[in-house]
N, C-alpha and C positions, 0 to 999 in steps of 0.2 A: 836483725836485718840492718845492713849498712845503708846509710842514707846517701843518696846521690841527688843533688840538685835542690832547688828551693822554689816553692810556690809562694808568691807574694799575694796577699789579699788585703784590700782596703775595707776597713770596718768603721762605721759611724753610729752603730746602734739601730739603724733602720731595719725594717723587715728585709729589704733587698740586700743589705750588707750581711745579714744573718744567712740568707740563702747563698750568697757568694762564699761565705765562710764554710758552709756545709759542702759546697762544690769543691772548694780548695782542699778541704780535708779528704774528701773522696779521691781527688786527683793525686794528692800527695801519697795516700795509701797505695794507689795503683802504681805510682812511679817509684815508691820507696824514697820519697823526698821529704824534706822538712817544710814546715809552713811558717812564713813570717807574716804576722798580723800587723798591719800598719794603721795607726790612728793619727790623723793630721791635726795640728793645733794652729789654725790659720790666724787667730788673733794675737798670738804670742808676740810676734815680731813688732806689730803695731803698738800694742800696749807697753811693751818693754821700752820702746823708743820714745813714744809720746808721753808716757807717765812715769818713766824711770823705775819700772818694776825691778826689784832686786833679783839677781840670779837665783837666789834660794827660793823665791816665790815661783819662778818659772820652773825650777826643778820639782817643786812640790806639786804644781799643776800637772807636770809631765808624769810624775809617779802616780798621781790620782787617776789620770787618764789610762795609764798602763794597767792599773789594777782593774779599772772598768773593762778594759779589753780582755784581760785574763778571765774576769767573771763571765763575759759573753762567751768566750771560748769554752770554759768549763760547762756553762749552761747548754751550749749547742752539743758538745760531746756527750754529756749526760743524756740529753734528749734523744740522741741517736743510739743510746744503749752501749756506748763505748767507754773506754778508760782514757782519761786525759793524757796518760803517759804512752799510749799506743803510737802516737805520731809526734815527733819532735816539733814543738811550737814555740816560737819566740814572739813576744809582743813588744812593739815599739811605738811610743808617742813621739812624733817628730814635728817640730815647728815649721810652718810654711803652708801654702795653699794646698789643698788636698790633691789636685791634679798634678802639680809640680812635684810634690813629695812622692806620690806613687810612681810617676815616670822615673824619677831619680832612683827609687828603690828597685825598679825593674832592671837597672844596669847589670846587676850580678845575679839575676834570677833566671829561671827557665820558663816561667809562666806568670802572668799578672792576671788576677781575677778581681773584677769589680761588680757591684750590683748595678742593675738597670737604672734605678733611681735611688737617690740618697734622700737627704733631708731638705733639698731645695724646693722652691715654691712652684715651679712650673710643672705640675703633675701631668699635663697633656703632652709634654715633649716626648718625642720618640726615644731619646737617650739623654741622660743627664749630662751637664757640662763637664763634670769630672770624668765620667765614662768616655765621653767624646775626646777629651784631651788625652786620655790614656790610649785609646784606640789609635789616635793619630800620631802620638809621639813616643810611645813606649819602645823600649829596646828589645822586647821579646813579644811573642804572641800574647794577645789579650783575650780573655773569655769574659763576656758580659752575661750575667745571670739575671734572669727575670724571676720575680717572686710572685707566686699565685697566677691566677688567670687574668688575661687582659680585660679591662673594663668593657662592658657591652656598649656599643655605639647606638645612639638613637634615642 
């Protein structure tokens, strides 16, 4: 099957980002598209400037994060009973704030997928700050994926 288009998905290891990855894989299969998994490294710019991190250390951190992303992809694909080779998947660790990185990655994509909540602290918020930034600023349609059932009120 020839691939046409790209579905970008933000992954941070949270349950919501795993649900977003599952959705992105389903959508890519439906569209005959590839998936670009994006992991943001927000502290890299700060630490590199403030403490003079060597470029090789930044590259090593990026490679480690990309391996973690590939492991998450493989785990999710295996959990779905699929073969990791069924859908073309790229994994990229990119320095910058997650919202900004995902918005920029949406420039050449067909769809951006994010989880409802990431690793942030405000669990009661309706939508996480990264998801909100993506919904407002992305260059393509954005799908926000909830994980599990909403918490009961009261």
